[in-house]
N, C-alpha and C positions, 0 to 999 in steps of 0.2 A: 793300200796299207798305210800311206802317209796320211790320208784322211783319217783313217781310225786312230792313228796316234795323235793327231791334232785334236780330234774330239775327246780322247781320253785326257789329254792335257787341259783341255777347257773344263771337263767335268771335275777333274782333281782341283782345279783352282777355284771352281764355284764352290767346292765343299770347304776349302780353307778360307775363302774370302766371301761369305755370303752376302747377298742383297746390297751390293755396291750400287746398284741403280737407285736404291732408297736415298742415296746421298745426293742425287740430282739437285741442282739448285742454281739460281743465277746470282746469289749473294757472294761477295767476296770472301774467300778463306783468310785465315790469319797468315800474314806474310811478313817476314822479317825485312824491313826496308833496308836499302843501301847504307843510309846513314846508321842505322842501328848496328850493322855489322862491321862498320868502318871502311867502307869503300873509297878508293882514291878516285879522283877525277878521271873520266875516260880520255883517251886520245882520240878525239873526234876525226882527225886527219885520216885515220885508218879504218874508219867505219863508212857504211853506206846506208842511205835511207831505205825504208820499206814500208809497205802498207800490209799488215797481218792478214792473210787469207787462208792459211792452213795451220795446223798444229802438229809438231813432230816430236816424238818422245824418244828419248835416249837413255841407255844406262851408262854409268860412269866407267864400267868395265874394270873398275878397282874394288877390292873387297870393302864391305861395309865397316865403318869405324864408329861404333856407338859411343866411345870414350871422348871422341873429339867433338867440339861444339860446332853447330852449324856456322857460327860467327867465324871461328877459325878456318873452317873448311872454305868459306867464300873468300876470306883474305888470301888464303893460299892459292886458291884457284886464280884470283885476279893477279897476283904476282907472277905466277906461272903464265898466265896470258900475255903479260906486258913484255916478256922476254923472249928472244928466239931460242929455240930448242928442238926437241924432238918428241913425237908421240909414237912410241914403238920404234919401227924402222923409218917412220916419214919425218922429213924435216918440217919444222913449225916456225913460220915467221912471227914476228912481234905482232900481236893483236891489239885492237883499241880498248878492249875491255874484256870481261868475263864472256866466254863464247856463247853461253846460254842465257835465256831470259829469266828462267826460273830453275831453282836447284831444289829437289825434294830429299831430304836426308832420312836416314834409317829410322829416326824417331818420329818421322812425319812432319817435321817442321819445314817450311817453305822459305827460301830466300830469294829476294829480288836480285836479279842478275843485271844483264844489259837492258837499257831502255828499249821497249818494244818498237820504237820508231826507227830502230837501227837493226840491220840484218846481223845474224850470227856469224860465227866463223868455224872452219873445219879444216883438218888437213887433208881431207880427201876431195874428189871432184864434186861432192855433194853441192847442190845449188841451195844456198841458205836464203835466198831472197823472198820476201813476203811470207815468211814462216816464223811462227813462234816456236822457239826451241826449249824444251823441258828436259832436264837431266834428272834421272832418279838414281840415288846413290847404291851401288852394288854391281857385282859381277854377276849377271843373271843367267849366265851360262852354266854357273856353279852354285849359286846362291839363290834363295828364295826372297822375294820382296816382302817386307814386314806388312802386317795388317795396317800399321800406321801409314806407311808409305802408300799402300793401295788406296786407303781412303782419302789421303790429303791430295793424291794425284788425281783421283775422280772429282773431288771438289774443285780443284784448281782448273781443270780442263773444262768442266761444265760451266763454271764461271767465265772463263775466258771466251768459250764458244758463244755464250749468251751475250757477252760484252761486245764481240767483233762480228756477230753474224755469221760465225763458222759452222757450217753443217757437219753432221756426224761423218758423212763420206770424205770430209777433208781433214780427218784425224788419222795419223799414220805413225809407224815406227820407222826409225832411220833406215833400217834394211829393206823398206819398201823401195827405196830409191837408189841404194848404194850396195856395193859388194861387201856386206858386213852382216854380222849375226846380231848387231845391236837392234833392239834393246834386249836381246837375250831370250832364250826359250822359255824361261821361267817367268818372264814380264810380259811376254807377247800375248798370252791368253787374256790378260786383262784389257786389252785394246778394245775388244768388241764389247766387254762390259761397260767401258767408258763410252762408246758410241751409243749404247742402248741409254745410258744416263743422259747423254745429250739429246737424243731423240725425245726422251721423256720430258725433259725441261722444255724443249722447243715446241713440243706439242701442248704444253700448258700455255 
């Protein structure tokens, strides 16, 4: 029964977001650089070196906010990251920078987050080391990813995979490693579409 439900979800996703594999390519997508969104300098003392070997996809678990600019979202995320606080019931220490390396907003714009040579951060026991962390805006247990988000995420991941020699089998959702529903039931079906796009790119 679970397999049938998953297959139905994949079919529904493919009808809404057709031909994502056609977006496969190794050229860089348009990315809003840190300087363009007004990033402050990171606190390197709180960060750890890494060498990217896998790609992990998250959802923000917050509702999409189409009326707020990507630049404002990135600045707000960085301010939140710098200060101790809480994420749900879990305590959050001060982080050295934005916890993700890239952020895809509901309009499909992509923001540059933490430098890829530094591991991301998490409030859970999730191992961040040697992983590129990508956040997609939305609560995908309740919302659907936009067409623009799906397309931008596919372009971003295929480019990163080509740039760092990351195979399709090394592309995961956060929930593959942690007790969480992230990246959400409505985004999860796109992961295999993205892997197919990566395979198509690498086959060329």
